N, C-alpha and C positions, 0 to 999 in steps of 0.2 A: 814536735812543737805545733805543727799545722793541725794535727788531730785535736790537740788540746784547745786551740783557738776555735775550731769548728764546734766542739762540744760546749764550750763556754757560750758561744753565740747562740746555740740551740737552746740552752737553759735560759739565757737572757730573753730570747724571743718568746719562749713558753711563759715566763713570768710576766712579760709585758702583755701578752694576749689574755692571760688570766686576770691581771689587774684591770684591763679594759673591760672585760666581760663583767667583772664584779661591780665596777662603777656604773656600767650601763644598766644592769638589772636593779641596782639600788635606786637609781633615779626613776625607773619605771614603777617601783613599788610606792613611791610618793607622788602625789599629784597636787596641783594647786588649782584654785578657782580662777575664774576669768580675769579678776583684777590682780592676780598674782600674790594675794595676801594669804598667808597661812598654808599649812600643809595638812592634808587630811589622811587619817588612817582608819581602816575598817577593822572592827573587832566584833567577835561574837561574845555575847554575855548573857547574864541571867538577872532578871529584875522582878520585883514584887508588884503585883497589881491588885487593886481592891475591886471586889465584885459585890454589887448590891443594887437595890432599887431606890430611886428617889434621892433624897438628901443623904449625906454620909451619916451612918448610925454605928452603934457599938456592935450590932449583929452582923455587920458586913464581913465578908470572908476575904482573907488575903491569900492570893494564889501566886505561885511562881511561874514565870514565863521566860522563855528564851527569846533572844532578839539579836538583830544585827545593828551595831552602832557605828556612826561616823563621827570621828573626833577631830576637831581642829586643834592641832598641837600648839599653834601660836596664840589662840585666844581661849582655849579650853571649852569652847561651845561644843555641845554634843547633840546629835540627832539620832533618832531610831527609825529604822525602815518599817513603814506601814504598808502592808500588802492586802489587797482585796481581790478575790477572784470572782468574776461574773460567770456563773455556771448555767446561764440561760441557754447557751449553745453547747451541745455535746461535742460537735466537730472541732470547734476552735474557741475554747474559753478565753476570755480577755482578762488581763491582769492590770490592776491599777496599783502602781507602786510609787510611793513618795516618801521623802525624808521629812519627818516631823520633829521640830526642835523640842528638846527637853528643857523645861523651865527650872 
């Protein structure tokens, strides 16, 4: 009987540790902004961009581009990550990254 209690306690402890680990990692996967409103998720996606000169014309070319999106699941607002690399310095290039809202 004592062996059975020990094995039941070990199983219960293992399940409790697993449940705590799953809860902790799930909370780390979701983040909130400074005001605490909304939850943001990062997703990789594909979108269409128009390439051309001047005002939009019928001759403009639609090209596919990949991007990283940030989605607020509470409001539905979406941003895309815009990156620019300054290649002026070969030793330490600088990166300008910012989230641009999608209209």
